ZADO-1210 file (C-alpha; in nm, 4 decimals, padded with zeros to 6 digits):
<atoms>
<atom x="01.9475" y="02.8152" z="00.4935" code="MET" pos="1"/>
<atom x="01.7398" y="02.5775" z="00.7084" code="SER" pos="2"/>
<atom x="01.6905" y="02.2141" z="00.6147" code="LYS" pos="3"/>
<atom x="01.3500" y="02.0948" z="00.4877" code="PRO" pos="4"/>
<atom x="01.1488" y="01.9472" z="00.7735" code="LYS" pos="5"/>
<atom x="01.0228" y="01.5884" z="00.7356" code="LEU" pos="6"/>
<atom x="00.7543" y="01.4004" z="00.9287" code="ALA" pos="7"/>
<atom x="00.6753" y="01.0294" z="00.9053" code="TYR" pos="8"/>
<atom x="00.3785" y="00.8427" z="01.0503" code="TYR" pos="9"/>
<atom x="00.2910" y="00.4719" z="01.0492" code="LEU" pos="10"/>
<atom x="-00.0844" y="00.4116" z="01.0661" code="ALA" pos="11"/>
<atom x="-00.2561" y="00.0844" z="00.9713" code="GLY" pos="12"/>
<atom x="00.0504" y="-00.0757" z="00.8207" code="GLY" pos="13"/>
<atom x="00.3091" y="-00.3412" z="00.9025" code="CYS" pos="14"/>
<atom x="00.6236" y="-00.1287" z="00.9319" code="GLY" pos="15"/>
<atom x="00.7595" y="-00.2500" z="00.5977" code="GLY" pos="16"/>
<atom x="00.7612" y="00.1038" z="00.4573" code="CYS" pos="17"/>
<atom x="00.9806" y="00.2135" z="00.7488" code="ASP" pos="18"/>
<atom x="01.2263" y="-00.0653" z="00.6726" code="ILE" pos="19"/>
<atom x="01.2256" y="00.0258" z="00.3043" code="ALA" pos="20"/>
<atom x="01.3443" y="00.3761" z="00.3952" code="VAL" pos="21"/>
<atom x="01.6182" y="00.2293" z="00.6150" code="VAL" pos="22"/>
<atom x="01.7158" y="00.0039" z="00.3214" code="ASP" pos="23"/>
<atom x="01.8437" y="00.3133" z="00.1448" code="LEU" pos="24"/>
<atom x="02.1607" y="00.2249" z="00.3401" code="ALA" pos="25"/>
<atom x="02.4451" y="00.4698" z="00.2647" code="GLU" pos="26"/>
<atom x="02.2119" y="00.6943" z="00.0668" code="ALA" pos="27"/>
<atom x="02.0019" y="00.7379" z="00.3816" code="LEU" pos="28"/>
<atom x="02.2936" y="00.9191" z="00.5444" code="VAL" pos="29"/>
<atom x="02.2862" y="01.1823" z="00.2710" code="ASP" pos="30"/>
<atom x="01.9076" y="01.2105" z="00.3030" code="VAL" pos="31"/>
<atom x="01.9310" y="01.2454" z="00.6817" code="ALA" pos="32"/>
<atom x="02.1935" y="01.5172" z="00.6468" code="LEU" pos="33"/>
<atom x="01.9737" y="01.7062" z="00.4021" code="ALA" pos="34"/>
<atom x="01.6523" y="01.6794" z="00.6044" code="LEU" pos="35"/>
<atom x="01.5469" y="01.7737" z="00.9550" code="ASP" pos="36"/>
<atom x="01.3309" y="01.4856" z="01.0846" code="ILE" pos="37"/>
<atom x="01.0917" y="01.6548" z="01.3255" code="VAL" pos="38"/>
<atom x="00.8427" y="01.3701" z="01.3737" code="PHE" pos="39"/>
<atom x="00.8708" y="00.9950" z="01.3132" code="TRP" pos="40"/>
<atom x="00.6122" y="00.7827" z="01.4879" code="ALA" pos="41"/>
<atom x="00.5814" y="00.5369" z="01.6316" code="PRO" pos="42"/>
<atom x="00.9146" y="00.3695" z="01.5615" code="THR" pos="43"/>
<atom x="01.2098" y="00.6109" z="01.5570" code="VAL" pos="44"/>
<atom x="01.2016" y="00.9594" z="01.7074" code="ALA" pos="45"/>
<atom x="01.0950" y="01.0160" z="02.0676" code="ASP" pos="46"/>
<atom x="00.8360" y="01.2771" z="01.9741" code="VAL" pos="47"/>
<atom x="00.4864" y="01.2585" z="02.1189" code="LYS" pos="48"/>
<atom x="00.1549" y="01.3424" z="01.9550" code="TYR" pos="49"/>
<atom x="00.1192" y="01.6503" z="02.1757" code="LYS" pos="50"/>
<atom x="00.4514" y="01.7778" z="02.0398" code="ASP" pos="51"/>
<atom x="00.3208" y="01.7379" z="01.6851" code="LEU" pos="52"/>
<atom x="-00.0041" y="01.9137" z="01.7718" code="GLU" pos="53"/>
<atom x="00.1936" y="02.2063" z="01.9165" code="ALA" pos="54"/>
<atom x="00.3895" y="02.2673" z="01.5956" code="MET" pos="55"/>
<atom x="00.2851" y="02.5728" z="01.3902" code="PRO" pos="56"/>
<atom x="00.0529" y="02.5055" z="01.0971" code="ASP" pos="57"/>
<atom x="00.2476" y="02.4554" z="00.7753" code="GLY" pos="58"/>
<atom x="00.5799" y="02.4265" z="00.9582" code="SER" pos="59"/>
<atom x="00.6532" y="02.0764" z="00.8221" code="ILE" pos="60"/>
<atom x="00.7682" y="02.0744" z="00.4605" code="ASP" pos="61"/>
<atom x="00.6889" y="01.7098" z="00.3783" code="VAL" pos="62"/>
<atom x="00.4868" y="01.4458" z="00.5621" code="ALA" pos="63"/>
<atom x="00.5066" y="01.0783" z="00.4677" code="LEU" pos="64"/>
<atom x="00.1985" y="00.8860" z="00.5822" code="PHE" pos="65"/>
<atom x="00.2243" y="00.5070" z="00.5583" code="SER" pos="66"/>
<atom x="-00.0464" y="00.2508" z="00.6283" code="GLY" pos="67"/>
<atom x="-00.4194" y="00.2867" z="00.5797" code="ASN" pos="68"/>
<atom x="-00.6563" y="00.4743" z="00.8090" code="VAL" pos="69"/>
<atom x="-00.8023" y="00.1975" z="01.0251" code="ARG" pos="70"/>
<atom x="-00.8999" y="00.3612" z="01.3522" code="ASN" pos="71"/>
<atom x="-00.9807" y="00.6938" z="01.5172" code="SER" pos="72"/>
<atom x="-00.6172" y="00.7581" z="01.6157" code="GLU" pos="73"/>
<atom x="-00.4985" y="00.7208" z="01.2567" code="HIS" pos="74"/>
<atom x="-00.7713" y="00.9590" z="01.1423" code="GLU" pos="75"/>
<atom x="-00.6782" y="01.2185" z="01.4035" code="HIS" pos="76"/>
<atom x="-00.3063" y="01.2142" z="01.3231" code="ILE" pos="77"/>
<atom x="-00.3775" y="01.2262" z="00.9491" code="ALA" pos="78"/>
<atom x="-00.5750" y="01.5468" z="01.0000" code="LYS" pos="79"/>
<atom x="-00.3105" y="01.6967" z="01.2311" code="VAL" pos="80"/>
<atom x="-00.0282" y="01.6136" z="00.9886" code="LEU" pos="81"/>
<atom x="-00.2257" y="01.7627" z="00.7010" code="ARG" pos="82"/>
<atom x="-00.2675" y="02.0841" z="00.8993" code="GLN" pos="83"/>
<atom x="00.0998" y="02.1014" z="00.9940" code="LYS" pos="84"/>
<atom x="00.2452" y="02.0029" z="00.6549" code="SER" pos="85"/>
<atom x="00.2905" y="02.1793" z="00.3238" code="LYS" pos="86"/>
<atom x="00.3144" y="01.8546" z="00.1269" code="VAL" pos="87"/>
<atom x="00.1360" y="01.5310" z="00.2223" code="MET" pos="88"/>
<atom x="00.2473" y="01.2053" z="00.0604" code="ILE" pos="89"/>
<atom x="00.0586" y="00.8752" z="00.0769" code="ALA" pos="90"/>
<atom x="00.3629" y="00.6524" z="00.1172" code="PHE" pos="91"/>
<atom x="00.3172" y="00.2916" z="00.0079" code="GLY" pos="92"/>
<atom x="00.0165" y="00.1079" z="-00.1299" code="ILE" pos="93"/>
<atom x="-00.1728" y="00.0934" z="00.2042" code="CYS" pos="94"/>
<atom x="-00.1854" y="00.4707" z="00.2337" code="ALA" pos="95"/>
<atom x="-00.2385" y="00.5183" z="-00.1406" code="SER" pos="96"/>
<atom x="-00.5097" y="00.2577" z="-00.2080" code="CYS" pos="97"/>
<atom x="-00.5896" y="00.0774" z="00.1190" code="GLY" pos="98"/>
<atom x="-00.3394" y="-00.2044" z="00.0844" code="GLY" pos="99"/>
<atom x="-00.3628" y="-00.5737" z="00.1568" code="ILE" pos="100"/>
<atom x="-00.4817" y="-00.4957" z="00.5096" code="LYS" pos="101"/>
<atom x="-00.7771" y="-00.3212" z="00.3497" code="GLY" pos="102"/>
<atom x="-00.9254" y="-00.6647" z="00.2785" code="LEU" pos="103"/>
<atom x="-01.0665" y="-00.6435" z="00.6318" code="VAL" pos="104"/>
<atom x="-01.3503" y="-00.4471" z="00.4708" code="ASN" pos="105"/>
<atom x="-01.4869" y="-00.7759" z="00.3382" code="LEU" pos="106"/>
<atom x="-01.5920" y="-00.8481" z="00.6981" code="HIS" pos="107"/>
<atom x="-01.7622" y="-00.6573" z="00.9767" code="THR" pos="108"/>
<atom x="-01.5721" y="-00.5513" z="01.2872" code="THR" pos="109"/>
<atom x="-01.7814" y="-00.7939" z="01.4946" code="ASP" pos="110"/>
<atom x="-01.6859" y="-01.0820" z="01.2656" code="GLN" pos="111"/>
<atom x="-01.3163" y="-00.9948" z="01.2883" code="LEU" pos="112"/>
<atom x="-01.3167" y="-00.9628" z="01.6671" code="LEU" pos="113"/>
<atom x="-01.5105" y="-01.2856" z="01.7026" code="ASP" pos="114"/>
<atom x="-01.2580" y="-01.4700" z="01.4857" code="LYS" pos="115"/>
<atom x="-00.9541" y="-01.3231" z="01.6587" code="ALA" pos="116"/>
<atom x="-01.0637" y="-01.3463" z="02.0224" code="TYR" pos="117"/>
<atom x="-01.3268" y="-01.6199" z="02.0426" code="ILE" pos="118"/>
<atom x="-01.3576" y="-01.8671" z="01.7558" code="ASN" pos="119"/>
<atom x="-00.9997" y="-01.9377" z="01.6532" code="SER" pos="120"/>
<atom x="-00.8443" y="-02.2786" z="01.7204" code="PHE" pos="121"/>
<atom x="-00.5679" y="-02.1527" z="01.9499" code="SER" pos="122"/>
<atom x="-00.7737" y="-01.9006" z="02.1529" code="THR" pos="123"/>
<atom x="-00.8520" y="-01.9772" z="02.5175" code="ASP" pos="124"/>
<atom x="-01.1162" y="-01.7189" z="02.6060" code="ASN" pos="125"/>
<atom x="-01.4059" y="-01.8951" z="02.7826" code="PRO" pos="126"/>
<atom x="-01.5494" y="-01.5655" z="02.9099" code="GLU" pos="127"/>
<atom x="-01.5493" y="-01.4273" z="02.5542" code="LYS" pos="128"/>
<atom x="-01.3818" y="-01.1024" z="02.6566" code="ILE" pos="129"/>
<atom x="-01.3334" y="-00.8584" z="02.3696" code="LEU" pos="130"/>
<atom x="-01.1206" y="-00.5406" z="02.3503" code="PRO" pos="131"/>
<atom x="-01.3100" y="-00.2304" z="02.4619" code="GLN" pos="132"/>
<atom x="-01.2494" y="00.1321" z="02.3677" code="THR" pos="133"/>
<atom x="-01.2619" y="00.2280" z="02.7359" code="SER" pos="134"/>
<atom x="-01.2198" y="00.0424" z="03.0643" code="VAL" pos="135"/>
<atom x="-01.1788" y="00.1661" z="03.4222" code="VAL" pos="136"/>
<atom x="-00.9122" y="-00.0090" z="03.6301" code="VAL" pos="137"/>
<atom x="-00.9233" y="-00.0122" z="04.0117" code="ASP" pos="138"/>
<atom x="-01.2196" y="00.2195" z="03.9995" code="GLY" pos="139"/>
<atom x="-01.0133" y="00.5255" z="03.9055" code="LYS" pos="140"/>
<atom x="-00.7825" y="00.4668" z="03.6048" code="TYR" pos="141"/>
<atom x="-00.9401" y="00.4823" z="03.2601" code="GLU" pos="142"/>
<atom x="-00.7570" y="00.2982" z="02.9843" code="LEU" pos="143"/>
<atom x="-00.8606" y="00.3648" z="02.6256" code="THR" pos="144"/>
<atom x="-00.8101" y="00.2167" z="02.2799" code="LEU" pos="145"/>
<atom x="-00.8832" y="00.3834" z="01.9446" code="PRO" pos="146"/>
<atom x="-01.2145" y="00.3007" z="01.7803" code="THR" pos="147"/>
<atom x="-01.1891" y="00.0588" z="01.4881" code="LEU" pos="148"/>
<atom x="-01.3254" y="00.1754" z="01.1514" code="MET" pos="149"/>
<atom x="-01.3349" y="00.0409" z="00.7992" code="ASP" pos="150"/>
<atom x="-00.9917" y="00.0651" z="00.6365" code="ALA" pos="151"/>
<atom x="-00.9569" y="00.3710" z="00.4131" code="ARG" pos="152"/>
<atom x="-00.6866" y="00.5138" z="00.1881" code="PRO" pos="153"/>
<atom x="-00.5439" y="00.8420" z="00.3114" code="LEU" pos="154"/>
<atom x="-00.7174" y="01.0562" z="00.0484" code="ASP" pos="155"/>
<atom x="-01.0576" y="00.9622" z="00.1890" code="GLU" pos="156"/>
<atom x="-00.9611" y="01.1469" z="00.5077" code="VAL" pos="157"/>
<atom x="-00.7413" y="01.4388" z="00.3970" code="VAL" pos="158"/>
<atom x="-00.6122" y="01.5963" z="00.0784" code="LYS" pos="159"/>
<atom x="-00.3109" y="01.4077" z="-00.0586" code="VAL" pos="160"/>
<atom x="-00.0498" y="01.5863" z="-00.2704" code="ASP" pos="161"/>
<atom x="00.1442" y="01.2828" z="-00.3984" code="TYR" pos="162"/>
<atom x="00.1285" y="00.9038" z="-00.3973" code="TYR" pos="163"/>
<atom x="00.4006" y="00.6379" z="-00.3798" code="VAL" pos="164"/>
<atom x="00.3150" y="00.2719" z="-00.4465" code="GLY" pos="165"/>
<atom x="00.4743" y="-00.0519" z="-00.3341" code="GLY" pos="166"/>
<atom x="00.4354" y="-00.3019" z="-00.0513" code="CYS" pos="167"/>
<atom x="00.6760" y="-00.1729" z="00.0525" code="PRO" pos="168"/>
<atom x="00.8105" y="00.0869" z="-00.1910" code="PRO" pos="169"/>
<atom x="01.1323" y="-00.0369" z="-00.3481" code="TYR" pos="170"/>
<atom x="01.4268" y="00.1333" z="-00.1797" code="HIS" pos="171"/>
<atom x="01.5910" y="00.2503" z="-00.5027" code="GLU" pos="172"/>
<atom x="01.2655" y="00.4178" z="-00.6057" code="HIS" pos="173"/>
<atom x="01.2409" y="00.5796" z="-00.2606" code="ILE" pos="174"/>
<atom x="01.5861" y="00.7254" z="-00.3192" code="GLY" pos="175"/>
<atom x="01.4667" y="00.8773" z="-00.6472" code="LYS" pos="176"/>
<atom x="01.1549" y="01.0114" z="-00.4745" code="ALA" pos="177"/>
<atom x="01.3640" y="01.1790" z="-00.2033" code="PHE" pos="178"/>
<atom x="01.5892" y="01.3267" z="-00.4711" code="THR" pos="179"/>
<atom x="01.2825" y="01.4701" z="-00.6455" code="ALA" pos="180"/>
<atom x="01.1614" y="01.6127" z="-00.3157" code="LEU" pos="181"/>
<atom x="01.4909" y="01.7775" z="-00.2291" code="LEU" pos="182"/>
<atom x="01.5413" y="01.9166" z="-00.5783" code="SER" pos="183"/>
<atom x="01.1838" y="02.0395" z="-00.6128" code="GLY" pos="184"/>
<atom x="01.1363" y="01.8316" z="-00.9296" code="GLN" pos="185"/>
<atom x="00.8005" y="01.6846" z="-00.8371" code="LEU" pos="186"/>
<atom x="00.5130" y="01.6087" z="-01.0769" code="PRO" pos="187"/>
<atom x="00.1881" y="01.8081" z="-01.0617" code="PRO" pos="188"/>
<atom x="-00.0018" y="01.7822" z="-00.7295" code="PRO" pos="189"/>
<atom x="-00.2266" y="01.4779" z="-00.7134" code="GLY" pos="190"/>
<atom x="00.0199" y="01.2644" z="-00.9123" code="SER" pos="191"/>
<atom x="00.1969" y="00.9404" z="-00.8278" code="TRP" pos="192"/>
<atom x="00.5727" y="00.9735" z="-00.7921" code="ILE" pos="193"/>
<atom x="00.6610" y="00.7115" z="-01.0515" code="THR" pos="194"/>
<atom x="00.8708" y="00.6458" z="-01.3578" code="MET" pos="195"/>
<atom x="00.5389" y="00.5911" z="-01.5363" code="GLY" pos="196"/>
<atom x="00.6039" y="00.2449" z="-01.6821" code="LYS" pos="197"/>
<atom x="00.4155" y="-00.0786" z="-01.6174" code="ALA" pos="198"/>
<atom x="00.5896" y="-00.3850" z="-01.4746" code="VAL" pos="199"/>
<atom x="00.5632" y="-00.5515" z="-01.8163" code="CYS" pos="200"/>
<atom x="00.7549" y="-00.2644" z="-01.9752" code="GLU" pos="201"/>
<atom x="01.0595" y="-00.3336" z="-01.7556" code="VAL" pos="202"/>
<atom x="01.0239" y="-00.7128" z="-01.7331" code="CYS" pos="203"/>
<atom x="01.2878" y="-00.9273" z="-01.9020" code="ASP" pos="204"/>
<atom x="01.0219" y="-01.1981" z="-01.9519" code="ARG" pos="205"/>
<atom x="00.8132" y="-00.9766" z="-02.1797" code="ASN" pos="206"/>
<atom x="00.8182" y="-01.1409" z="-02.5253" code="PRO" pos="207"/>
<atom x="00.7521" y="-00.8076" z="-02.6951" code="VAL" pos="208"/>
<atom x="01.0818" y="-00.6734" z="-02.5596" code="LEU" pos="209"/>
<atom x="01.2457" y="-00.9832" z="-02.7072" code="GLN" pos="210"/>
<atom x="01.0952" y="-00.9154" z="-03.0488" code="GLY" pos="211"/>
<atom x="00.8453" y="-01.2004" z="-03.0201" code="LYS" pos="212"/>
<atom x="00.4659" y="-01.1926" z="-03.0656" code="PRO" pos="213"/>
<atom x="00.2477" y="-01.2005" z="-02.7549" code="LYS" pos="214"/>
<atom x="00.0552" y="-01.5264" z="-02.7049" code="LYS" pos="215"/>
<atom x="-00.2777" y="-01.5773" z="-02.5292" code="LEU" pos="216"/>
<atom x="-00.2904" y="-01.7939" z="-02.2171" code="ALA" pos="217"/>
<atom x="-00.4537" y="-02.1313" z="-02.2802" code="THR" pos="218"/>
<atom x="-00.4698" y="-02.2315" z="-01.9129" code="THR" pos="219"/>
<atom x="-00.4973" y="-02.0773" z="-01.5669" code="VAL" pos="220"/>
<atom x="-00.2539" y="-02.1944" z="-01.2983" code="LYS" pos="221"/>
<atom x="-00.1396" y="-02.1064" z="-00.9511" code="ARG" pos="222"/>
<atom x="00.2316" y="-02.1005" z="-00.8722" code="THR" pos="223"/>
<atom x="00.1936" y="-02.4178" z="-00.6618" code="ILE" pos="224"/>
<atom x="00.0735" y="-02.6027" z="-00.9715" code="GLU" pos="225"/>
<atom x="00.3920" y="-02.5890" z="-01.1735" code="GLY" pos="226"/>
<atom x="00.7288" y="-02.4283" z="-01.2352" code="THR" pos="227"/>
<atom x="00.7431" y="-02.1403" z="-01.4859" code="PRO" pos="228"/>
<atom x="00.9670" y="-02.1897" z="-01.7860" code="THR" pos="229"/>
<atom x="01.2930" y="-01.9995" z="-01.7473" code="GLU" pos="230"/>
<atom x="01.2589" y="-01.6566" z="-01.9063" code="GLY" pos="231"/>
<atom x="00.9046" y="-01.7157" z="-02.0342" code="ALA" pos="232"/>
<atom x="00.6173" y="-01.4712" z="-01.9807" code="CYS" pos="233"/>
<atom x="00.4298" y="-01.5845" z="-01.6707" code="LEU" pos="234"/>
<atom x="00.0974" y="-01.4684" z="-01.8082" code="LEU" pos="235"/>
<atom x="00.1414" y="-01.6614" z="-02.1335" code="GLU" pos="236"/>
<atom x="00.1940" y="-01.9766" z="-01.9262" code="GLU" pos="237"/>
<atom x="-00.1276" y="-01.9172" z="-01.7337" code="GLY" pos="238"/>
<atom x="00.0110" y="-01.7657" z="-01.4147" code="TYR" pos="239"/>
<atom x="-00.2101" y="-01.4630" z="-01.3535" code="LEU" pos="240"/>
<atom x="00.0388" y="-01.1762" z="-01.3460" code="CYS" pos="241"/>
<atom x="-00.0918" y="-00.8215" z="-01.3061" code="LEU" pos="242"/>
<atom x="00.2188" y="-00.6649" z="-01.4580" code="GLY" pos="243"/>
<atom x="00.0295" y="-00.5058" z="-01.7498" code="PRO" pos="244"/>
<atom x="-00.1563" y="-00.2632" z="-01.5213" code="VAL" pos="245"/>
<atom x="00.0878" y="-00.2208" z="-01.2304" code="THR" pos="246"/>
<atom x="00.3520" y="00.0498" z="-01.1955" code="GLN" pos="247"/>
<atom x="00.6993" y="-00.0926" z="-01.2469" code="GLY" pos="248"/>
<atom x="00.8973" y="00.1247" z="-01.0066" code="ASP" pos="249"/>
<atom x="01.0187" y="-00.1992" z="-00.8434" code="CYS" pos="250"/>
<atom x="01.2036" y="-00.2975" z="-01.1612" code="GLY" pos="251"/>
<atom x="00.9909" y="-00.6133" z="-01.1986" code="SER" pos="252"/>
<atom x="01.1498" y="-00.7875" z="-00.9015" code="LYS" pos="253"/>
<atom x="00.8727" y="-01.0458" z="-00.8447" code="CYS" pos="254"/>
<atom x="00.8540" y="-01.1830" z="-01.2013" code="PRO" pos="255"/>
<atom x="01.2339" y="-01.2026" z="-01.1983" code="ALA" pos="256"/>
<atom x="01.1947" y="-01.4448" z="-00.9051" code="ALA" pos="257"/>
<atom x="00.9219" y="-01.6540" z="-01.0761" code="ASN" pos="258"/>
<atom x="00.6467" y="-01.4791" z="-00.8782" code="ILE" pos="259"/>
<atom x="00.3581" y="-01.3198" z="-01.0727" code="PRO" pos="260"/>
<atom x="00.3034" y="-00.9498" z="-01.0083" code="CYS" pos="261"/>
<atom x="00.0147" y="-00.8998" z="-00.7648" code="ARG" pos="262"/>
<atom x="-00.0250" y="-00.5241" z="-00.8116" code="GLY" pos="263"/>
<atom x="00.1378" y="-00.3720" z="-00.5035" code="CYS" pos="264"/>
<atom x="00.2972" y="-00.0961" z="-00.7107" code="GLY" pos="265"/>
<atom x="-00.0405" y="00.0634" z="-00.7671" code="GLY" pos="266"/>
<atom x="-00.2196" y="00.1468" z="-01.0923" code="PRO" pos="267"/>
<atom x="-00.0383" y="00.2710" z="-01.4003" code="ILE" pos="268"/>
<atom x="-00.1078" y="00.6385" z="-01.4792" code="PRO" pos="269"/>
<atom x="-00.4604" y="00.7103" z="-01.5945" code="GLY" pos="270"/>
<atom x="-00.6243" y="00.4142" z="-01.4188" code="VAL" pos="271"/>
<atom x="-00.8908" y="00.5093" z="-01.1648" code="LYS" pos="272"/>
<atom x="-00.9878" y="00.1604" z="-01.0466" code="ASP" pos="273"/>
<atom x="-00.7027" y="-00.0911" z="-01.0450" code="PHE" pos="274"/>
<atom x="-00.9238" y="-00.3962" z="-00.9938" code="GLY" pos="275"/>
<atom x="-01.1531" y="-00.3202" z="-01.2862" code="LEU" pos="276"/>
<atom x="-00.8603" y="-00.2506" z="-01.5193" code="ARG" pos="277"/>
<atom x="-00.6834" y="-00.5682" z="-01.4017" code="ALA" pos="278"/>
<atom x="-00.9938" y="-00.7777" z="-01.4707" code="ILE" pos="279"/>
<atom x="-01.0196" y="-00.6290" z="-01.8184" code="SER" pos="280"/>
<atom x="-00.6494" y="-00.6803" z="-01.8918" code="ALA" pos="281"/>
<atom x="-00.6421" y="-01.0440" z="-01.7783" code="ILE" pos="282"/>
<atom x="-00.9669" y="-01.1288" z="-01.9602" code="ALA" pos="283"/>
<atom x="-00.8245" y="-00.9908" z="-02.2850" code="SER" pos="284"/>
<atom x="-00.5193" y="-01.2169" z="-02.2537" code="MET" pos="285"/>
<atom x="-00.7060" y="-01.5475" z="-02.2042" code="LEU" pos="286"/>
<atom x="-00.7539" y="-01.7758" z="-02.5016" code="ASP" pos="287"/>
<atom x="-01.1211" y="-01.8432" z="-02.4343" code="ASN" pos="288"/>
<atom x="-01.4029" y="-01.7240" z="-02.2102" code="GLU" pos="289"/>
<atom x="-01.4286" y="-02.0537" z="-02.0216" code="GLU" pos="290"/>
<atom x="-01.0904" y="-01.9849" z="-01.8590" code="LEU" pos="291"/>
<atom x="-01.2488" y="-01.6992" z="-01.6624" code="VAL" pos="292"/>
<atom x="-01.4299" y="-01.9561" z="-01.4474" code="ASP" pos="293"/>
<atom x="-01.0936" y="-02.1058" z="-01.3496" code="GLN" pos="294"/>
<atom x="-00.9616" y="-01.7854" z="-01.1921" code="ILE" pos="295"/>
<atom x="-00.9307" y="-01.8620" z="-00.8187" code="PRO" pos="296"/>
<atom x="-01.0655" y="-01.6082" z="-00.5703" code="ASP" pos="297"/>
<atom x="-01.1023" y="-01.3074" z="-00.8061" code="PRO" pos="298"/>
<atom x="-01.1645" y="-01.0508" z="-00.5319" code="VAL" pos="299"/>
<atom x="-00.8426" y="-01.1301" z="-00.3470" code="HIS" pos="300"/>
<atom x="-00.6493" y="-01.1444" z="-00.6746" code="LEU" pos="301"/>
<atom x="-00.7703" y="-00.8289" z="-00.8447" code="PHE" pos="302"/>
<atom x="-00.8398" y="-00.6164" z="-00.5340" code="TYR" pos="303"/>
<atom x="-00.5653" y="-00.7478" z="-00.3068" code="ARG" pos="304"/>
<atom x="-00.4130" y="-00.4024" z="-00.2552" code="TYR" pos="305"/>
<atom x="-00.6867" y="-00.1625" z="-00.3636" code="THR" pos="306"/>
<atom x="-01.0230" y="-00.2764" z="-00.2262" code="LEU" pos="307"/>
<atom x="-01.0988" y="00.0155" z="00.0138" code="PRO" pos="308"/>
<atom x="-01.0614" y="00.2876" z="-00.2474" code="GLY" pos="309"/>
<atom x="-01.2210" y="00.0935" z="-00.5350" code="SER" pos="310"/>
<atom x="-01.5704" y="00.1166" z="-00.6810" code="PHE" pos="311"/>
<atom x="-01.6353" y="-00.2349" z="-00.5462" code="LEU" pos="312"/>
<atom x="-01.5129" y="-00.1366" z="-00.2004" code="GLY" pos="313"/>
<atom x="-01.7539" y="00.1538" z="-00.1868" code="LYS" pos="314"/>
<atom x="-02.0484" y="-00.0730" z="-00.2724" code="ARG" pos="315"/>
<atom x="-01.9844" y="-00.3384" z="-00.0070" code="ILE" pos="316"/>
<atom x="-02.2757" y="-00.3373" z="00.2369" code="LYS" pos="317"/>
<atom x="-02.1629" y="-00.3182" z="00.5979" code="ARG" pos="318"/>
</atoms>
């Protein structure tokens, strides 16, 4: 019996999802023995795009696509992988919802290039040279770069069968996801591979789990403005934690380290727009309406990981 064939591709991401897979440590050996890795780009296997394109359609059992779709190369490989794969998984919050790098959509490409290559303090570029998609060297060699696009989640380019959240996905949850893959115990197509609980439901700071009543926040604070009380609910103390609406597949690691949840796990089941639900959840937990005006930088707080695929993201004028 042949091993299931796995493909992995890093698009507009940071490589953290790759490292999260490696963090499986000893368990990764068992996974590697059970799977035939036929494509892993651009960081591990020496397999070229032309080799992927030459594979028979549907010959790959599972493709993991990490990072958002940010340029024409990402878009092309997403479509090729979809054609070659039976199951396509948006792996990590960038592929699933756009990710933190999706905040580039708040700016135009011209604005971003100008900031990076011309008007930054440390840039020495008196001729104001910008990257080009094509340039001819020595009159005969053409060098090309992919065309930049707005950041998009994977499902805006191809059909996605399953989603995995996290920035990056927590390695223990990845192990469970691989186990589900190998055993064929996956949820219905279109689902997130998740335990289905919010961060608050697995957080030791949750007063409800301690048999105490939930209190409303009477102030709004950033983490640089104080030190959370040991074991106390961060949200009750005014630190804006998005644990109520975020999947808790991480085991609530950030709140355990005095860091409010920022939503990288993705939306809890049934939520279509994470930012809107997060706004609603936080507003309902504030003691009075005036506190809303104290929330710093709402867009970057509530849409930090999900802007490209959100209702707000689709209404931004470019």
